[in-house]
matplotlib code that plots the C-alpha trace (Angstrom):
import matplotlib.pyplot as plt

x = [-19.9, -23.5, -23.1, -21.9, -24.9, -28.4, -30.5, -32.4, -29.7, -27.5, -30.8, -31.2, -27.3, -27.5, -30.6, -31.1, -27.7, -24.0, -21.9, -19.8, -17.1, -16.8, -16.4, -14.1, -12.1, -11.7, -11.3, -8.8, -7.0, -7.0, -5.8, -2.5, -1.5, 1.2, 1.3, 2.8, -0.2, -2.8, -0.9, -1.1, -4.3, -5.2, -3.3, -4.9, -9.0, -7.6, -6.5, -9.9, -11.5, -9.8, -11.4, -15.0, -17.5, -19.0, -15.6, -16.7, -19.4, -17.6, -15.0, -17.9, -19.1, -15.9, -15.0, -18.6, -18.1, -14.1, -14.5, -11.2, -9.4, -5.6, -7.4, -9.8, -10.0, -8.0, -7.4, -3.8, -3.0, -6.2, -5.2, -1.5, -2.8, -5.2, -3.2, -2.0, 0.6, -1.3, 1.8, 0.9, -2.6, -4.0, -7.0, -9.9, -12.9, -15.2, -13.6, -16.0, -15.3, -11.3, -11.4, -13.7, -11.9, -8.5, -8.3, -8.8, -6.8, -3.6, -3.3, -2.2, 1.6, 1.6, 3.4, 0.3, -1.8, -5.0, -7.2, -9.5, -13.5, -14.4, -18.2, -21.2, -20.4, -23.5, -22.5, -23.9, -22.1, -23.8, -22.8, -24.4, -21.7, -22.9, -23.5, -20.4, -19.1, -18.7, -14.8, -13.0, -15.7, -14.4, -17.6, -17.6, -20.5, -19.5, -16.4, -14.7, -10.7, -8.4, -5.5, -2.1]
y = [0.4, 1.3, 4.2, 2.3, 0.0, 0.8, 1.2, -1.7, -4.0, -2.4, -3.7, -7.2, -8.2, -6.9, -6.8, -3.2, -3.4, -2.1, -4.8, -6.5, -6.7, -3.0, -2.3, -4.6, -4.2, -0.6, -0.9, -3.5, -0.8, 2.0, -0.4, -1.4, 1.4, 3.4, 5.2, 8.7, 8.1, 8.3, 11.2, 13.5, 12.9, 13.9, 17.0, 17.4, 17.3, 20.0, 22.0, 22.1, 22.7, 26.0, 27.1, 25.7, 28.5, 26.4, 26.3, 27.9, 25.8, 22.5, 23.9, 24.5, 21.0, 19.2, 21.8, 20.5, 16.6, 17.0, 19.1, 17.8, 19.8, 19.6, 18.6, 16.0, 12.4, 9.6, 6.4, 6.4, 3.1, 1.1, 2.7, 1.6, -1.8, -2.4, 0.3, -0.6, 1.3, 1.5, -0.1, -3.2, -3.3, -6.7, -7.3, -8.1, -11.1, -8.2, -7.0, -4.8, -2.4, -3.0, -1.9, 1.0, 2.7, 1.8, 3.1, 6.9, 6.0, 5.3, 8.5, 9.4, 8.7, 5.0, 5.2, 6.7, 4.4, 3.4, 0.8, -0.5, -1.5, -3.9, -4.9, -2.4, -0.1, -0.7, 0.8, 4.2, 6.5, 8.6, 11.7, 12.0, 12.7, 16.5, 17.7, 20.0, 17.5, 14.8, 13.3, 10.8, 10.1, 10.1, 8.4, 7.8, 6.0, 2.5, 2.8, 4.9, 4.7, 7.1, 8.2, 9.7]
z = [-6.9, -7.3, -9.5, -12.4, -12.0, -12.8, -9.3, -10.2, -10.8, -8.1, -5.7, -7.3, -7.0, -2.9, -2.0, -1.2, 1.0, 0.7, -0.6, 1.8, -1.2, -1.7, 1.9, 2.9, -0.3, 0.7, 4.0, 3.9, 1.6, 3.5, 6.6, 4.2, 2.8, 4.0, 7.3, 5.2, 2.8, 5.3, 7.1, 3.9, 3.3, 6.9, 6.5, 3.0, 4.4, 7.2, 4.6, 2.4, 5.9, 5.9, 2.5, 3.7, 4.8, 7.3, 8.7, 12.2, 12.7, 12.1, 14.5, 17.3, 16.9, 17.3, 20.3, 21.6, 21.8, 22.8, 26.1, 27.7, 30.0, 31.8, 34.8, 33.5, 35.8, 33.8, 34.9, 33.9, 35.5, 33.9, 30.0, 30.8, 31.0, 28.1, 25.8, 22.8, 20.1, 17.0, 14.8, 17.0, 16.9, 15.6, 13.6, 16.5, 15.9, 15.2, 12.0, 11.2, 14.4, 13.8, 10.1, 10.7, 13.7, 12.2, 8.9, 10.6, 13.8, 11.3, 10.5, 13.7, 14.5, 15.1, 18.2, 19.8, 22.0, 22.2, 23.6, 21.4, 22.1, 19.9, 19.8, 21.0, 23.9, 26.2, 29.4, 29.7, 32.0, 34.9, 33.2, 29.5, 26.9, 26.4, 29.8, 30.5, 32.8, 30.7, 30.3, 28.9, 26.2, 22.5, 20.7, 16.9, 15.2, 16.2, 18.2, 21.5, 21.3, 23.6, 23.0, 24.8]

ax = plt.figure().add_subplot(projection="3d")
ax.plot(x, y, z, "-o")
ax.set_aspect("equal")
plt.show()
């Protein structure tokens, strides 16, 4: 929205912050888009990646943060108690966490299960995220999910 307004007017209308109206409108559109359209958009982005000059660097960074192996410890019982299929995920009380995570998670098959952790995750595991032995840690800007 701010691309259409002069900078001074945008600042005056929004007190120098991002527009909540624009955020919520865009997020609710993404969350309510048909799954097939989002899956197509994901595939489109992955195809665009193939033509990038920095594709190897991006792959290296993704692999660095996602070092799970077949023998990664995982508490399946706890996960099964708490998980929900994406298609049955209800909006949480903290809408921003829900919208930020679900708008991307919905690109995956809707029968996948996850545990949405709304709110700030304040527990820091003993194993730090950037060491070789860090397992089951998937951090995006503000949410953690596990999918099977």
